[in-house]
N, C-alpha and C positions, 0 to 999 in steps of 0.2 A: 503493501500499500505507499500511496505518496501523498505529500504534503505540499511538494511543491511540482507548479507543473514541469518546468527546465529538467528534473529528474526524470519525471515519467515517461517526457518525451525522450530526455535519452537512451532511458531505459525502452520504449519502441521502437526506436530508431537503429538499437544494437540487434534486434531480431531477425535475422537472416533465414531459417530454416524454414525451408516453404514445404506444402503438400501437394497430393495430388488435387488435383478441382473435385472429381469425385469424393475424395476423404474429407474434402472442406465442408461440398455440398450436405454430406453425413453429418457430419463435426456441427453444422447450422440446424440440423434436423433434430441431432440429439441435446441440444441445449436451445431448441423451442425457439430460434428466431424468426420471424417472420420477413420471407423474402419477398412478398405482396404490396409493394407499394404504389400509392395511387398516381396513374397516370406519369408512368417511367419513358422517357426518352434514352434510349440505350446509345452509345455513339464511340463506333471503332474506325480506326483509317491511321494510315502511317503518319501523316502530318494534318494539321490543322485541327484536329480534337479539339483544343483548347479551345479556339478562336472563335469554331464553329457554336459550341457550348456558351461560351457568355452572350454571340448576338442572339441565341435562341433565351436564353435566361431573359436579356432585357428586353426584348421585342413581347415573352409572356409578361413579365414586371410591369413594360411601360400600357398594359391593355389591363391592368390590376390584378393580374394573378401572384400568388407567392408560389416561388420555386425555390427548389431545393439545389443544388446542387454537388459533385463529386466529382476531383479532378486530381490529376498526379501528373508530374510530382509539382510539389508546392518552390514557389520561389522566393517568398520573403519568410514564413512562418508556418508551422507545421497544420495549425488552424486551419489554412487557408483551403486544405483539402475538401471539407467539408463547412460547405457556405447556406446560408438562409437568404434569398434578394440580396445576394453582392456582398453580405457582410458573413464574416469565417463566425464560427464555433468561438464561443466563449472563453476565455479562460479555463471561467470556474465550471461550466458543463463540460468541457472538453478532460478538466482532472476527475471531476466525478465521473464520469461514466466509463474514462480510465479504470478508476480504482472498484468502482462495481464490477469490470470484467479482469480484473488483475487473478483471482483464483484460476479460471478458465485458463488464461491467457499463458500461465505461470503451468498450469495440469497438461496442458495441450501443447506448448512452445510454438505458438504463433508465430508466423512471421507479420512483421511490420506492417504489411501492404493486407494481408487477411485482418490482423488487430483494423484494421483503419476500414476494412470491410463492414466489420461486428460495430465498429462505433456510428456509422455512417445511420446502419439499418435501428439502430438502438434509438439514437439522438432525432432520427425523419420520423420514427413511431411514433414518441412524445408532442410530435407539432400537430399542425391541422395545414396539410401545404396543399396545394393545388395542379401542380407538376413537378417530377425529379428528374434530372439532366443526370445520368450515369454515364461516366467515362471511363472506357475502359483504360489499363494500365499497358499492358502487353497483349496484342494476338486480342484475343474474342471468344475462340471455344472454348478455351480452357481458365480463361480469365476468371480470376475469383469473383469480379463483379458479376459475370456469367450465372449467379446464383439467382436472380433476381427477374420476376417475369416483368415482360414491356408492355406497349403498347404502342411503340414503332420502333425501328431499327436504323441506323444512321450509318454509313459509310462514307467516310471523306472521301478517302484515296487508298492506293496498294503501293510501295513504293517498297523498298531495302530497307530493313530494319531489323534487328532484334531476330537476324536470319540464324544463330545457335538454338533458339527456343523453336521459331516457327518455319524454318526450312531457308532450303537455298533457292530457290527458283519464285516469282510472282506468284503462281500460283498457289504454290504451295503456304505462301504468305497469305493468298487469299482466300483459302481452303478455312483458314483459323481466322481472317476475319469475316468471312461469312457464318460461320459458329454463335453469331448472338441474333442469327434469324429464326424466329420460334413461329409457331402455327399460329398460322391466321395474322400473325405482325406483318404489315406491309415495313419496304425498306425501301429508304430513300440514299440515293448516292449521287456523289460527281463523279464518280470512276469513269475512266473513257479506254479503257484496255479494251478491246473487241471481245479478246477470250474471256478476260475476268467479268465481265460484263454476262457472257454467255452462263457464266458457273454461278454468276447471284441469281440470274435469271431461273437457273434449273433449281440452285436450292430451295428459292422462294414456292416455285411451284410444287416440292414436295413436301412445303409447310403449307399448300395451298396460303400460303400470302403473294402479294405485289409487290414486284421491283418497279421503284421508280425511275428513271434514270435522268438526272438534271442536266443536262448542257449549258456549258458556257462556255460562250468566245472568249478567243484569246484577247487580252487588253496589251498594249501598247504605249498611249498618252496616258499623260499623268494628268490633272485628277483624272481618276480613273470611272466607269461609267456600270452600274447594274441595272438591267434592264428586266423589267419582271411586272408583269401584267399588264403588258403595251407602253409601260412609263420607264422613266431612264431617272435613276438617283445618284448620285454621285458621291464617290470615297475618295478622300487625302489620307490613304493605308499603304502599304504595299502591295502592287498588282494582285497577290497570290489570296489576298483576304477576298476580291471578287469572288473567287468560289466557293471560297467558305460561308460568305454571308448572302450568296445568291440561294447555298442548300438550305441554309439556317432559315431564311424565306418561304422556302415551300414548305420544309416540315413543319413551322407552324402554321403555316396558312391553310394546311390540312385539319389542325386541330381548333384554330377560332378563325375568327373573322377577323382579318387582320384592319386596322384602321391605317387606308394611305398615308394618312397625317402624320402617321408617327412612325414611318418606315424612315425616312429621312435622318429626323432628332435620332434613333434609335442608330442610325449607321454614325452620325455625328457625337456621340456620347461615348462612342466603342472604345472599351483603354484594355487592354492584356499586358502586362511588363515582359519585357523581354524580347516582345515582338517588334522586332527594327524600332526597337525602342530608343529615343535620344536623353540624353541627361548629360547636362554641361557639353562638353565638346566630344563625346562618346557616342558610338551607335552601341545598343546592344540587342543582341540576337540569336535566340535560341537555334540555330541551326544545327542537329546534331546527326545528321545522317544527308547521306550522297540528295536525297530531292529538296533538304535544307537548304543545302549550297546553292543548288540549283536556281532557289526562288531568290536565295539573300542575293548572287549575282544579277540575276536578273533586276531586282530592286534596286543597287548598285548603278547598274547602265540608264534604267528609265530617270533614276533621278538624278543622273548624272553629277553624279558625285567625283570629285577631283584628288588628287594629290592623298591615297587613301594607303594606312598602315594596319592591317590586322594583325591582334592579340588572339589565338586560336587555344584552345586546349579540348580535348574529348577523353569519354571513359574507353577504357582499354578495348570492350567490345563492339567499338563501331570502326568502321570501315577510315580508318585516320588516314591512310596511306592516298587511299582514293579521293579524299574531301582535299589533301593536302595538294594532290595534282590538280584537282580543277580551280585551287587559287594560286596557282605557279605564277601569272600576270602579274601577282601584287607581292608588296614586302610584308611575307608573314614571319612574326616569330612565336614557336611554340611552348607555352607556359604551363607552369605547374600547380594545382591547387590543392587543398587538405580534403583530399577524398582515396583511399584506400585501393579504388579500382580505376586510377588513373596512372600514369608514368611520374613518379617524382623526380624525376632526372632532370629535367626543364629549368630555367630560369622562373623565379618567382613571377605570379600576377602581376604583383604589385611593380614589381620591377620592369616587367615587360610593358606595360601601360604605360609609365615615367617616361621611359625608352622612345614610344611610337609617338607619343603627343611630344619630343622634342623633335622629331623627323618629321613626323606629317602633320596637314593641316586636319584630314579626317581620319579620326581612329575606329575602329571597326572591332567591338569584343563578341568572339561567334566560338560554335562549338557545342559542348553540352549543356542544356538547360541548369544542371546544379552546378556547373563553373560559370556559368552567368550570370547565376542568381548569389554567389557567389561574390563575383566581381559587384554585381547592385549594389548588393549591402555593404560592401568597402568604397564606391563612390558616392552614394547619398549619405553616407555618415558626415560626408566632407562638407554638405551643406547646410 
């Protein structure tokens, strides 16, 4: 049991032992967890899950609905994984639930993510919420969030990431993402690879559900345009958000009657840290896989940024050399930060940032979201 939330979080984050999905599902049944939340939107995909989740949340909130969200990883603190109407679970509620679950956590030796799913289920059931948006951690089929019953399934895109768990081909990865499709639950997606769309359609057919493919035209001119229901809306965010926001609009429009006058308002108020976020003279962007780096390079080009230095760090399970090869046209320094899953033999990130600021007008910090969030805490403390 814990008196201090900091100690409780340290304990949770030290828990690494994972069990199979079926074992976790059986554990929840054994301990009488209710996995049937009201109006669940279940979100999978390689990139864009967080942005799509926030856009859907804000659309629903602006129409007067109360919305719970479950996302990962966190950027600022552990609490933000579990939010209601954009507000993180309070320190008091988080500590209370951790202490309530502590005997089970110890007895069953749950992992951090498994603990977070249990906290989320208990907390959301204490509240009267209209919608719950649950983001997968990794994959979908065997992701611990897949214990929930959903109203809508959402797959943002399919790319290479977490191959050691999901498989080496895009079709292997797609089969895992498609695992969130359940009986009579419609799927909405912006996936555009023909073979993968066919797989998703076949999976939906097996589950007596429908596959809705949202086609998004490529954007090349800033500010960007979102075309929805014969009207255009304008976006002053990186171009990859056009796909995420368009998908969010279609999903929410399938659930409620969207008021046209609230669409631009919701787009304008969008905020999601570490997604090409500008703080002082730095840009922070958690481009943690191949597709993320592609999107970052496109954003640099479209916004015509000049004299660029890049500070990069990623976890050891990522395609680090491939990502560095994509960045070869820029001055890149590889940095280290405090995470046992990363290489500690590079220059400290604080020194790396200071060096790049003396050499370049524009400095971009990118790579693992864990790395970028570490940098964010460091630079925001200076303001």
